C-alpha positions, -999 to +999 in steps of 0.1 A: +000+000+000+016+033-010+020+061+016-008+087+020+018+115+010+021+098-025-017+102-032-026+129-059-043+157-046-075+163-067-086+198-076-121+206-063-140+225-091-162+241-063-134+258-043-100+258-062-084+291-067-074+306-103-037+293-098-050+258-087-071+256-120-041+270-139-019+245-124-037+216-141-017+202-171-025+225-200-043+250-179-045+287-186-061+318-174-090+317-199-099+284-189-096+290-150-118+321-156-143+298-174-147+273-146-148+298-120-177+315-137-195+282-142-198+274-104-213+259-088-208+224-103-229+192-091-206+168-111-172+172-129-193+163-160-211+196-159-176+210-174-190+193-205-228+198-205-225+233-197-199+237-226-171+251-201-144+229-218-143+206-248-144+168-248-109+166-255-099+188-226-122+170-202-105+137-212-073+152-201-083+165-166-112+143-155-089+121-133-075+152-115-106+170-104-137+166-085-169+185-078-170+182-041-182+205-011-162+233-005-139+230+024-158+239+056-144+245+090-147+214+114-179+213+135-176+223+170-190+204+200-214+222+220 
């Protein structure tokens, strides 16, 4: 079993910064801006259905992104 540190960090489409989106292989300012403008995403497939990126581009990054919940502070016990 590989160590947890070797695990790839997925980019969250709902919360990623412009820089994180640009850091995807082949990413650009324009693509990052389109992804941010298209928020929120219920699924990473919305990138295709909402025509944010092309099918070819989606094939390149689909394994690197998720459409999870934005990071939240841990709930505090009362």
